[in-house]
VOGU-13956 format. One line per field, with one value per residue (C-alpha): z negated, x, y. Coordinates in pm, 1 decimal, padded with zeros to 6 digits. Layout:
N
zz: [Z ...]
xx: [X ...]
yy: [Y ...]
***
This chain:
689
zz: [-16338.7 -16291.2 -16562.8 -16635.5 -16740.1 -16935.0 -17108.3 -17182.3 -17364.5 -17549.6 -17686.4 -17784.7 -17940.7 -18122.9 -18231.5 -18376.5 -18585.1 -18722.4 -18821.3 -18998.0 -19174.6 -19271.8 -19028.3 -18789.4 -18410.2 -18162.5 -17891.2 -17578.6 -17305.5 -16995.1 -16752.2 -16705.6 -16353.6 -16566.8 -16770.6 -16588.0 -16237.3 -16007.3 -16166.8 -16488.6 -16838.6 -16856.8 -16512.6 -16621.1 -16930.8 -16769.8 -16479.3 -16191.5 -16323.9 -16059.7 -16037.0 -16016.0 -15848.6 -16036.0 -16369.6 -16311.5 -16216.6 -16537.0 -16758.6 -16594.7 -16639.2 -17031.5 -17052.6 -16945.2 -17143.5 -17465.1 -17373.1 -17324.5 -17639.4 -17410.1 -17365.8 -17096.3 -16928.9 -16701.3 -16539.5 -16441.6 -16247.6 -16358.8 -16328.0 -16358.6 -16708.6 -16918.7 -17214.1 -17147.9 -16931.1 -17245.3 -17510.2 -17345.6 -17325.1 -17689.2 -17787.9 -17615.9 -17744.5 -18113.3 -18205.4 -18487.0 -18273.5 -18365.9 -18088.4 -18128.2 -17923.0 -17847.9 -17963.0 -18136.1 -17826.0 -17724.4 -18072.9 -18078.2 -17737.3 -17849.5 -18167.9 -18076.8 -17760.4 -17626.4 -17901.6 -18004.9 -17623.3 -17610.1 -17968.3 -17829.8 -17466.6 -17540.3 -17678.1 -17920.6 -18292.6 -18376.4 -18631.7 -18546.9 -18786.3 -18779.4 -19000.3 -19067.3 -19289.7 -19654.4 -19630.5 -19393.8 -19678.4 -19997.8 -20286.0 -20581.4 -20848.0 -20691.3 -20660.1 -21000.3 -21095.6 -20850.8 -21033.9 -21340.4 -21179.8 -21012.5 -21311.5 -21454.4 -21152.4 -20988.0 -20720.2 -20364.0 -20030.0 -19934.0 -20248.0 -20222.3 -19875.8 -19953.4 -20287.7 -20101.2 -19785.7 -20024.1 -20159.6 -19805.6 -19640.2 -19625.1 -19516.0 -19693.4 -19374.0 -19375.4 -19017.3 -19050.4 -19208.6 -19015.2 -19145.0 -19101.8 -19442.5 -19547.7 -19567.1 -19911.5 -20018.9 -19819.5 -19990.4 -20335.8 -20253.9 -20029.6 -20120.2 -19904.6 -19894.0 -20047.6 -20375.2 -20411.1 -20701.6 -20533.1 -20696.1 -21035.2 -20987.6 -21224.0 -20913.2 -20702.7 -20718.6 -20550.8 -20341.2 -19954.4 -19865.2 -20004.0 -19850.3 -19506.0 -19550.4 -19705.1 -19392.4 -19156.5 -19329.4 -19252.0 -18881.9 -18575.5 -18413.8 -18586.8 -18425.5 -18526.7 -18370.0 -18240.9 -18531.1 -18802.5 -18585.7 -18588.2 -18962.8 -19018.2 -18812.9 -18997.3 -19323.8 -19222.0 -19117.3 -19402.0 -19667.2 -19444.7 -19403.1 -19752.0 -19708.2 -19450.2 -19397.4 -19082.6 -19144.6 -19009.3 -18662.2 -18374.8 -18111.0 -18061.7 -17781.8 -17725.9 -17494.2 -17369.7 -17427.5 -17230.0 -17548.1 -17793.4 -17764.1 -17888.1 -18154.3 -18272.6 -18285.7 -18528.0 -18726.3 -18801.0 -18884.0 -19194.4 -19230.7 -19514.5 -19551.4 -19875.4 -19939.0 -19923.2 -20162.0 -20397.2 -20360.8 -20447.9 -20742.2 -20923.3 -20872.1 -21185.7 -21215.9 -21240.2 -21460.1 -21692.7 -21716.0 -21886.2 -21696.6 -21753.9 -21605.5 -21537.7 -21358.0 -21124.8 -21065.6 -20986.9 -20715.8 -20574.4 -20538.8 -20379.3 -20137.1 -20027.2 -19969.8 -19779.8 -19531.0 -19496.3 -19390.1 -19120.9 -18961.1 -18908.9 -18707.1 -18404.7 -18239.8 -18085.2 -18250.1 -18236.0 -18221.9 -18302.8 -18551.7 -18387.7 -18571.1 -18932.9 -19162.4 -19447.9 -19663.3 -19488.3 -19573.4 -19924.9 -19959.6 -19813.8 -20063.8 -20356.8 -20279.8 -20211.2 -20506.2 -20738.0 -20587.3 -20637.3 -20973.2 -21070.2 -20922.6 -21102.1 -21444.6 -21394.5 -21284.7 -21618.0 -21758.1 -21508.5 -21617.2 -21999.2 -21864.9 -22015.0 -21754.0 -21450.0 -21209.3 -21294.5 -21330.0 -20952.6 -20812.1 -20965.4 -20841.2 -20499.1 -20568.3 -20682.6 -20359.8 -20167.3 -20345.3 -20280.3 -19908.5 -19905.8 -20072.5 -19800.1 -19505.7 -19652.8 -19713.5 -19385.7 -19183.5 -19104.0 -19064.8 -18817.1 -18705.5 -18332.1 -18310.6 -18460.5 -18435.9 -18669.8 -18555.9 -18711.5 -18636.6 -18712.5 -18748.6 -18785.3 -19064.0 -19285.0 -19510.2 -19206.2 -19038.8 -19225.1 -19138.5 -19124.0 -19105.1 -18896.7 -18882.9 -18664.1 -18416.5 -18060.2 -17943.7 -18098.2 -17884.0 -18158.2 -18422.3 -18227.4 -18121.7 -18462.5 -18632.5 -18340.2 -18011.4 -18164.6 -18399.5 -18210.3 -17857.8 -17721.4 -17432.7 -17305.6 -17106.5 -16937.9 -16616.6 -16615.0 -16720.3 -16411.2 -16229.1 -15888.4 -15892.5 -16220.3 -16565.2 -16632.0 -16786.2 -17028.3 -17140.3 -17201.4 -17412.8 -17635.0 -17668.9 -17495.9 -17442.9 -17310.1 -17672.0 -17585.4 -17222.7 -16908.4 -16954.2 -16750.7 -16522.9 -16326.1 -16157.7 -16012.9 -15862.2 -15892.6 -15736.1 -15645.9 -15266.6 -15318.3 -14927.9 -14890.7 -15194.2 -15306.2 -15141.3 -15256.3 -15158.2 -15148.5 -15062.3 -14690.1 -14752.9 -15040.8 -15076.1 -15187.5 -15481.6 -15657.6 -16049.2 -16144.4 -16015.4 -16237.3 -16072.0 -16051.1 -15668.7 -15753.4 -16007.4 -15762.2 -15520.0 -15761.0 -15874.8 -15523.7 -15403.8 -15716.8 -15649.3 -15292.6 -15410.4 -15668.5 -15386.5 -15199.0 -15483.4 -15611.3 -15937.2 -16109.6 -16193.7 -16442.6 -16407.5 -16586.1 -16647.3 -16802.7 -17002.1 -17201.9 -17048.7 -16689.0 -16797.3 -16950.5 -16629.2 -16397.5 -16617.0 -16665.3 -16255.7 -16150.3 -16443.5 -16438.6 -16053.2 -16071.9 -16068.1 -16253.3 -16621.0 -16740.4 -17040.4 -17159.0 -17427.4 -17688.9 -17718.3 -17865.3 -18008.8 -17734.7 -17822.4 -17772.7 -17454.7 -17306.7 -17399.7 -17233.5 -16906.4 -16874.7 -16955.8 -16680.7 -16388.3 -16215.4 -16483.7 -16468.9 -16757.7 -16786.7 -17010.7 -17074.0 -17116.6 -17405.8 -17135.2 -16897.7 -17060.8 -17278.0 -17091.0 -16921.1 -16713.9 -16473.6 -16165.6 -15974.3 -16265.3 -16236.0 -15840.3 -15865.3 -16069.7 -16012.3 -16173.8 -16114.6 -16191.4 -16215.5 -16580.8 -16671.3 -17046.7 -17204.7 -17168.4 -17491.7 -17694.1 -17944.1 -17908.8 -17543.1 -17525.3 -17748.5 -17509.0 -17215.8 -17403.9 -17486.6 -17131.5 -17002.4 -17254.0 -17180.1 -16795.5 -16763.2 -16465.2 -16494.5 -16356.8 -16423.7 -16702.7 -16408.8 -16276.4 -16605.5 -16808.7 -16646.6 -16353.3 -16511.6 -16783.7 -16536.5 -16310.1 -16602.8 -16713.5 -16367.2 -16320.5 -16637.8 -16500.7 -16192.5 -16381.2 -16515.6 -16155.8 -16031.6 -16310.9 -16142.6 -15763.6 -15664.6 -15808.4 -15512.6 -15553.3 -15474.6 -15699.5 -15595.7 -15686.2 -15663.5 -15749.1 -15412.3 -15520.6 -15435.0 -15067.6 -15110.7 -15337.0 -15302.0 -15574.9 -15450.2 -15201.4 -15504.0 -15702.3 -15439.3 -15378.6 -15745.8 -15721.2 -15607.1 -15219.1 -15156.5 -14810.9 -14827.4 -14668.1 -14655.9 -14539.9 -14704.6 -14466.3 -14489.8 -14850.4 -14762.9 -14487.6 -14770.3 -15025.5 -14736.7 -14623.7 -14958.6 -15100.3 -14810.7 -14869.7 -15227.2 -15170.2 -14933.1 -15158.7 -15429.2 -15219.9 -15119.1 -15491.3 -15539.5 -15254.5]
xx: [01605.8 01282.6 01148.3 00841.8 01097.0 01327.7 00969.8 00876.9 01198.1 01195.0 00852.9 00951.4 01255.5 01082.8 00792.1 01044.4 01211.6 00886.1 00783.4 01104.9 01037.2 00669.8 00548.0 00276.3 00438.6 00442.4 00197.7 00314.7 00473.1 00266.3 00206.9 -00181.4 -00219.5 -00207.5 -00471.6 -00712.8 -00619.6 -00768.3 -00703.8 -00587.5 -00694.8 -01020.5 -01141.6 -01070.6 -01312.3 -01564.2 -01742.5 -01851.6 -01554.3 -01487.0 -01124.9 -01141.6 -00814.2 -00878.5 -00903.1 -00567.3 -00406.6 -00538.6 -00434.7 -00097.8 -00049.5 -00176.2 00082.4 00371.3 00277.4 00267.4 00591.1 00771.7 00585.4 00432.1 00108.2 -00143.3 -00410.2 -00655.4 -00978.4 -01155.1 -01476.4 -01771.0 -01777.7 -01391.0 -01419.0 -01217.5 -01240.4 -01081.4 -00830.4 -00691.5 -00788.7 -00589.8 -00250.5 -00319.5 -00362.8 -00078.3 00135.2 00106.2 00087.9 -00153.6 -00408.4 -00667.6 -00984.8 -01169.6 -01539.6 -01763.9 -02085.8 -02225.1 -02341.6 -01964.9 -01869.8 -02102.6 -02007.3 -01627.0 -01710.3 -02005.3 -01911.4 -01571.9 -01370.7 -01519.1 -01520.7 -01113.1 -01102.8 -01240.3 -01055.8 -00694.4 -00430.0 -00335.4 -00418.8 -00565.6 -00835.3 -01067.8 -01257.5 -01501.0 -01419.9 -01667.6 -01698.1 -01792.6 -02128.8 -02236.7 -02202.0 -02415.6 -02233.7 -02252.8 -02234.8 -02471.9 -02730.2 -02670.1 -02792.2 -03081.2 -03206.9 -03257.5 -03406.2 -03666.8 -03761.3 -03850.7 -04035.7 -04139.5 -03989.1 -04049.0 -04077.3 -03736.1 -03571.8 -03746.1 -03607.0 -03252.1 -03273.6 -03374.6 -03132.0 -02826.4 -02869.9 -02781.9 -02546.5 -02200.1 -02087.2 -02297.5 -02336.4 -02676.7 -02693.3 -02788.8 -03134.5 -03445.6 -03585.2 -03445.6 -03385.3 -03509.7 -03216.8 -03278.6 -03295.3 -02986.1 -02776.7 -02875.7 -02743.6 -02429.0 -02108.8 -01934.0 -01544.3 -01570.4 -01747.1 -01604.6 -01354.6 -01159.1 -00962.4 -01108.4 -01447.0 -01574.8 -01747.2 -01421.6 -01354.6 -01706.1 -01693.4 -01824.0 -01647.6 -01312.5 -01372.4 -01417.4 -01081.9 -00924.3 -01021.1 -00895.1 -00565.4 -00500.3 -00663.9 -00483.2 -00748.9 -00962.7 -01270.6 -01377.2 -01543.9 -01416.4 -01554.7 -01380.1 -01055.8 -01103.7 -01174.4 -00866.4 -00647.1 -00801.0 -00721.8 -00345.9 -00313.4 -00460.2 -00237.1 00065.4 00011.4 -00033.4 -00380.1 -00590.3 -00907.7 -00785.2 -00538.3 -00153.7 -00128.5 00111.6 -00106.1 -00418.3 -00652.1 -00943.1 -01218.3 -01451.4 -01223.2 -01396.5 -01573.9 -01262.9 -01234.3 -01581.1 -01579.1 -01244.4 -01372.9 -01645.9 -01403.5 -01173.1 -01477.5 -01616.5 -02011.7 -02180.9 -02536.3 -02728.1 -02890.7 -02525.9 -02410.5 -02746.4 -02674.3 -02303.9 -02320.0 -02655.5 -02493.7 -02510.7 -02108.7 -02156.1 -02420.5 -02245.3 -01946.7 -02212.4 -02170.4 -02375.4 -02712.3 -02715.9 -02385.2 -02539.3 -02846.3 -02625.5 -02428.5 -02754.1 -02900.1 -02588.3 -02565.3 -02930.6 -02876.5 -02538.1 -02711.8 -03051.2 -02809.1 -02634.9 -02974.3 -03046.9 -02756.4 -02872.3 -03206.4 -03006.1 -03023.1 -02633.2 -02400.8 -02051.0 -02026.2 -01927.8 -01841.7 -01993.6 -02102.2 -01907.7 -02196.6 -02174.4 -01820.2 -01852.3 -02136.5 -01881.5 -01613.0 -01836.3 -01995.4 -01638.9 -01490.4 -01772.6 -01742.4 -01367.9 -01364.1 -01647.8 -01412.6 -01127.2 -01316.7 -01462.0 -01130.7 -00990.2 -01285.0 -01229.4 -00842.5 -01012.0 -01248.9 -01149.4 -01301.3 -01065.4 -01351.8 -01554.4 -01222.1 -01165.9 -01507.8 -01541.5 -01201.0 -01318.2 -01626.6 -01435.3 -01218.5 -01533.5 -01652.0 -01314.5 -01332.1 -01680.4 -01506.8 -01254.1 -01468.7 -01700.5 -01397.5 -01249.2 -01599.4 -01569.5 -01188.2 -01138.4 -00790.0 -00694.8 -00719.6 -01042.1 -01420.9 -01653.2 -02035.5 -02383.5 -02643.9 -03009.4 -03200.6 -03583.9 -03684.0 -03970.0 -03875.0 -03839.8 -03525.1 -03190.0 -02880.9 -02556.2 -02218.6 -01940.7 -01563.6 -01365.6 -01053.7 -01106.2 -00902.0 -00792.4 -00499.9 -00243.6 -00431.8 -00450.5 -00098.4 00028.1 -00187.5 -00226.4 -00023.1 00317.1 00261.7 00143.0 00148.2 -00218.2 -00405.5 -00684.3 -00964.6 -01309.2 -01486.7 -01465.8 -01121.9 -00967.9 -01058.5 -00936.6 -00760.5 -00554.0 -00552.9 -00401.0 -00745.2 -00766.5 -00387.6 -00413.4 -00723.2 -00651.7 -00278.1 -00152.7 00203.8 00517.0 00696.0 00762.2 00877.7 00689.5 00305.0 00149.6 -00133.1 -00378.4 -00699.3 -00864.3 -01236.3 -01494.0 -01521.6 -01907.5 -01996.9 -02109.6 -02107.0 -02365.7 -02549.6 -02564.6 -02692.5 -02628.1 -02904.9 -02868.0 -03151.1 -03156.2 -03187.2 -02917.6 -03019.9 -03367.6 -03241.0 -03050.0 -03111.1 -02979.1 -03309.0 -03564.8 -03873.3 -04202.2 -04148.2 -03805.5 -03970.8 -04250.9 -04013.9 -03804.0 -04108.1 -04241.8 -03875.0 -03857.2 -04212.4 -04126.3 -03839.2 -04025.6 -04246.5 -03991.3 -03806.1 -04166.1 -04076.2 -03812.4 -03606.2 -03452.5 -03523.7 -03234.2 -03244.1 -02997.6 -03243.4 -03559.7 -03748.6 -03680.2 -03777.8 -04118.7 -04215.0 -04142.0 -04310.6 -04639.6 -04641.8 -04627.7 -04637.5 -05054.8 -05013.8 -04760.0 -04910.3 -04622.3 -04574.1 -04424.4 -04208.5 -04063.6 -03771.0 -03914.7 -04212.1 -04047.8 -03690.8 -03436.6 -03416.5 -03804.9 -03813.6 -03543.5 -03733.4 -04039.7 -03874.4 -03697.0 -04000.8 -04232.1 -04011.5 -04155.9 -04156.2 -04037.5 -03829.9 -03802.5 -03499.8 -03186.0 -02821.6 -02838.7 -02933.4 -02615.7 -02423.5 -02420.5 -02753.4 -02721.8 -03012.4 -02943.7 -03145.4 -03412.5 -03599.2 -03367.1 -03300.6 -03315.2 -03130.7 -03221.2 -03010.7 -03191.6 -02856.6 -02471.9 -02397.0 -02202.8 -02187.8 -02399.0 -02223.2 -02414.7 -02256.5 -02006.5 -01721.0 -01747.1 -01746.7 -01426.0 -01267.6 -01368.5 -01228.5 -00897.6 -00831.1 -00911.8 -00668.2 -00389.3 -00415.3 -00543.9 -00758.8 -01109.0 -01219.1 -00957.5 -01196.8 -01403.3 -01130.7 -00966.3 -01255.5 -01603.3 -01578.6 -01352.3 -01635.0 -01895.6 -01718.5 -01677.1 -02049.1 -02186.4 -01991.5 -02151.9 -02473.4 -02406.4 -02261.3 -02610.0 -02729.6 -02489.0 -02432.8 -02370.9 -02291.3 -02643.1 -02772.0 -02873.9 -03010.6 -02987.9 -02869.0 -03041.4 -02810.7 -03065.4 -02830.2 -02804.2 -02485.4 -02304.6 -02365.2 -02361.1 -02057.6 -01673.0 -01669.0 -01938.1 -01650.3 -01427.9 -01735.4 -01862.8 -01494.7 -01514.8 -01802.4 -01796.9 -01801.6 -02134.7 -02296.4 -02450.6 -02741.6 -02967.2 -03282.9 -03564.1 -03653.2 -03315.9 -03404.5 -03721.0 -03553.3 -03277.8 -03529.7 -03744.0 -03416.9 -03276.6 -03618.2 -03689.9 -03301.3 -03343.7 -03709.5 -03535.9 -03298.7 -03536.8 -03743.9 -03431.0 -03335.2 -03699.9 -03663.7]
yy: [17691.1 17850.7 18118.0 17903.5 17604.6 17855.1 17977.8 17660.2 17561.5 17894.9 17795.0 17448.5 17584.8 17880.3 17636.7 17363.1 17650.0 17794.1 17432.9 17377.8 17752.1 17651.5 17915.3 17931.2 17852.1 18151.2 18155.2 17989.6 18186.3 18194.5 18421.2 18570.8 18385.7 18083.3 18167.4 18389.4 18269.1 17994.8 17676.5 17831.4 17769.0 17948.0 17814.7 17463.7 17528.6 17730.1 17550.8 17782.8 18054.7 18311.6 18430.9 18824.9 18982.1 19321.7 19136.3 18976.7 19297.7 19462.5 19159.5 19184.7 19568.6 19532.9 19248.2 19436.8 19752.9 19519.7 19377.5 19683.2 19870.6 20120.0 20290.5 20164.6 20357.0 20153.7 20228.3 19908.7 19901.9 19747.4 19345.1 19347.0 19152.7 19419.7 19231.7 18931.8 19121.2 19277.2 19031.2 18724.2 18918.1 19053.5 18707.9 18554.2 18836.5 18723.0 19095.2 19230.0 19395.2 19657.9 19671.2 19975.4 20018.5 20289.4 20135.2 19832.8 19648.3 19573.1 19509.8 19257.6 19100.6 19096.3 18932.1 18693.9 18585.5 18676.4 18586.0 18265.2 18158.1 18240.4 18072.3 17752.6 17741.7 17889.0 17674.2 17961.3 17966.2 18325.0 18462.0 18758.8 18973.8 19294.7 19577.8 19882.3 20179.3 20114.8 20260.5 19963.1 19716.8 19648.5 19814.7 19569.1 19829.1 20042.7 19728.3 19647.1 20011.8 19961.1 19618.5 19816.3 20098.2 19856.5 19707.8 20016.0 20135.9 19811.2 19608.7 19800.3 19600.3 19705.4 19586.6 19259.4 19209.3 19300.1 19086.4 18780.2 18861.4 18873.2 18514.4 18399.5 18652.6 18615.1 18936.7 19203.6 19393.5 19564.8 19562.2 19183.7 19286.0 19197.9 19534.5 19918.3 20070.2 20414.4 20672.8 20732.6 20370.3 20284.8 20549.7 20433.4 20084.2 20157.7 20356.2 20616.5 20593.7 20952.8 20806.2 20443.0 20408.1 20140.7 19922.2 20061.9 19960.2 19684.2 19476.9 19506.2 19107.2 19046.7 19345.6 19316.8 19581.1 19498.8 19142.4 19271.5 19457.2 19138.5 18958.5 19232.7 19262.0 18868.8 18862.3 18867.8 19042.9 19310.4 19499.1 19840.5 20121.7 20459.4 20646.7 20418.7 20453.9 20830.9 20833.6 20652.5 20874.1 21165.7 21020.4 20946.4 21308.9 21441.1 21233.8 21224.8 20868.5 20747.6 20643.5 20445.0 20279.4 20070.1 19803.7 19905.0 19715.2 19628.0 19726.4 19923.5 19867.9 20138.9 20020.9 20271.3 20531.9 20795.4 20860.5 20886.7 21291.4 21355.3 21108.6 21215.5 21587.1 21483.8 21270.1 21567.7 21800.7 21938.2 21993.7 22209.6 22297.2 22456.7 22129.3 21918.6 22164.7 22130.4 21741.6 21756.2 21978.6 21782.2 21444.5 21255.3 21251.2 21623.6 21636.5 21387.7 21604.0 21868.0 22182.5 22495.7 22463.2 22825.5 22812.0 22527.1 22735.6 23024.1 22844.1 22666.8 23039.9 23194.3 22891.8 22940.9 23315.3 23231.7 22989.2 23192.9 23478.3 23261.4 23127.7 23490.0 23572.2 23409.0 23274.2 22995.9 22679.8 22607.7 22931.3 23083.2 23325.4 23656.8 23984.8 23889.4 24184.4 24275.8 24155.9 23805.5 23785.5 23879.3 23632.4 23353.7 23448.7 23470.9 23121.4 22923.2 23083.2 22941.5 22596.1 22592.9 22736.8 22470.5 22185.4 22308.3 22317.8 21964.0 21849.5 21889.4 21705.2 21416.4 21371.2 21277.5 21008.8 20654.2 20488.6 20441.2 20347.5 20670.7 20898.1 20783.0 20840.0 21171.6 21298.0 21221.2 21396.6 21709.3 21673.9 21720.5 22008.1 22163.8 22079.9 22234.8 22557.6 22566.7 22533.5 22827.8 23023.6 22997.0 22997.2 23398.8 23373.0 23070.6 22990.8 22978.3 22592.6 22549.4 22646.1 22717.6 22723.1 22728.2 22439.2 22486.8 22147.0 22122.1 21877.2 21777.0 22069.0 22313.0 22474.7 22373.2 22554.1 22338.8 22525.0 22303.4 22359.9 22145.7 22147.3 22291.1 21989.5 21685.0 21550.1 21688.7 21503.4 21170.2 21197.2 21212.3 20935.5 20718.3 20731.2 20839.0 20541.8 20254.7 20153.1 20172.9 20044.9 20277.3 20157.2 20201.8 20188.6 20567.0 20701.5 20872.9 21177.2 21261.6 20922.4 20998.1 21037.9 21374.4 21479.8 21195.3 21234.5 21592.9 21588.3 21264.8 21334.0 21020.1 21144.7 20955.3 20944.7 20581.9 20645.9 20550.7 20495.8 20215.4 20331.9 20135.1 20186.4 19881.3 19911.0 19692.9 19303.2 19431.4 19503.5 19858.8 19903.2 19639.6 19657.4 20015.9 20323.5 20686.2 20915.7 21283.7 21537.3 21621.2 21989.7 22071.7 22431.6 22335.6 22156.8 22384.1 22305.7 22635.9 22796.2 22607.0 22791.7 22603.1 22544.5 22382.4 22146.4 22069.8 21972.4 21767.4 21568.9 21510.2 21383.4 21154.5 21026.9 20950.6 20755.9 20545.4 20461.8 20313.5 20134.1 20012.1 20130.7 19960.0 20269.5 20489.9 20866.3 21046.7 21402.5 21641.8 21826.0 21733.3 22054.1 21926.2 21584.5 21688.3 21913.0 21611.6 21370.7 21622.6 21624.3 21273.3 21027.0 21005.4 20929.7 20633.6 20291.3 20141.9 20102.2 20463.8 20484.8 20806.9 20815.1 21003.4 20775.4 20480.9 20356.9 20290.0 19896.6 19880.5 20079.8 19862.9 19547.2 19674.8 19759.6 19451.1 19237.1 19432.1 19418.0 19736.7 19996.9 20363.8 20474.8 20885.4 20976.8 21196.9 21158.0 20911.7 20676.7 20720.2 20452.8 20171.9 20013.5 19683.8 19597.3 19300.8 19205.3 19353.7 19515.1 19817.0 19874.4 20281.2 20524.3 20921.1 21188.3 21533.1 21728.4 21709.0 21616.9 21952.5 21967.3 22253.9 22598.6 22695.1 22430.2 22614.7 22345.2 22353.6 22740.7 22722.1 22502.7 22709.0 23011.7 22861.6 22753.1 23093.9 23259.3 22995.0 23024.6 23382.7 23243.3 23304.5 22984.9 22733.7 22577.5 22469.6 22220.2 22123.3 22076.3 22104.7 21909.0 21608.3 21590.1 21582.0 21303.5 21074.2 21105.6 21092.5 20773.5 20614.7 20706.0 20533.2 20244.9 20147.6 20031.0 19729.8 19528.2 19159.5 19064.1 18980.0 19348.1 19610.7 19961.6 20300.3 20610.8 20928.8 21215.4 21503.1 21832.9 22002.5 22130.2 21822.8 21916.6 22268.9 22358.0 22298.8 22092.3 21834.7 21631.5 21547.0 21429.8 21221.2 21067.7 20980.2 20757.4 20386.4 20335.6 20293.6 20406.3 20758.7 20891.6 21200.2 21017.0 20880.8 20645.2 20523.8 20435.7 20262.4 20045.1 19960.0 19830.5 19642.9 19475.6 19376.9 19285.5 19033.6 18894.5 18861.2 18682.6 18421.4 18363.2 18292.3 18050.5 17859.0 17819.9 17684.4 17466.7]
***
């Protein structure tokens, strides 16, 4: 008897038993090829569907990992169809699944396109929900207070727009609004997890955030973002698993997993500033408890003095604290002591509050006060596993000084709160370095606690050799970005201009620094005959709208455009990258990681292979991935960093990129565009006929 017949008999028996017990039937047991393969369930429902072998390989690997309750790491090239490759086996497994994404675009794609499609075509009954942080939803208690304030002051434009929207919204999610709210107004009508009284809130029955959590608790598939997933991990670690913001689950899927380390680092971070302390101690809950105003003024003064002193330590805008003076140590101890004492005294008053909601919110507020005090007291005595640094921000009130305290690495935190608890699927178009996942496993803590880990690298179904060209400067020695002389910038600008002439515009010019972007822009922008866009001149969505609509535009941008951008068709035919995207050596977190590796390995240059190169490769692959988005796309990626051909680490970098044809000839670039332009024109003419 074949396995498919056995599977069918098993399903029918399990379905009959579930019916007798009044439960939902289990999902049918089918192979991934029967769903995603030629003639499968999806092909039968989607005219023109193209089976992708890479997608099938990924789906089968994910399915095997789910059945064995193992972790799975998959790098799948652009065009693989990753979302269906993990959603389909997760749905058929019947397991409660949390899917975490790196940005809103992918979250929307899953919620509004992929999952509704699968719900319509798969013979499996499942539900899905999106869950966001509490501050993404209107807080009805705060909204009622705002109604009273607006009656006294007169209704503002923002208030009127939100009021009208509340009559129709089903989610209370402020991202549905057609206008962008000012930070001040948004903070008044939303509530953070730190300040929420939870079950004690008088509006709990109608709370939008609680409704979203209830839907998530009941759903088979819950979509969150990495920030919420990591905040949940941080809360579970902090409370020994007694508190959570994301429902418990059987399976976790982390898409865009290359971003997990950086987002987790911020989730486990504490940030303090003089303004933050001022806001904290003058909060209406604190003032209602009646502390001595002179005491609050004293704390505010000491906070300002301490942060002013931090700002004078270094002229850089971001730096670690080294060799602090005795006076600074005394200032930190004094300020931390005053904050902790205030929190302790107010805590006694919180216990006597008759209103349970106010008591809960007040206690959370005091916990933040204690956390601020802890960060300040540890600032000048950081432990071996953490980094403390100062950041200066330029704002409307001048330079603001912020103190940060965070772990150097997050592998142990993520391991304890995520990977040691639930089987996890991690995927992205850019996860592997050197053909393996060793860098990823070490950085995010994916251990082998559950046994062997499923690992898979599948390439893209696109024909890179035919449709993509990698251009490298003919003379690499003349394009060394470490020598940012006027002569180098002149050469760089001229090279970019020649490439733009070959591609007839239609380009992203991506830079690793604002300074180089500005220098090149000033040299050639006025000479270019196409629409020229610059990152700082408009919000990202507006820049992309103009770029796509024009068809021949040139966009000058920095690292934020290396990922999360999808421009299909000829409008984007050239991607220029000025420099290998190594992390900023002056970044305090990066410095701490470099120092940690040096100390552990006793090798002065170990950090290059263990940290700097893997990170640069992943970021470069993301930038490369902006170009070819569909099978019909074509174009050139120009890597204008001469170190690729001059340095020993250039070869492994090139080997990590998609298998495109390489050239050092500008004439070859011109011929490539001329040839593909004719082919595209002929194909377009054929369609018209």
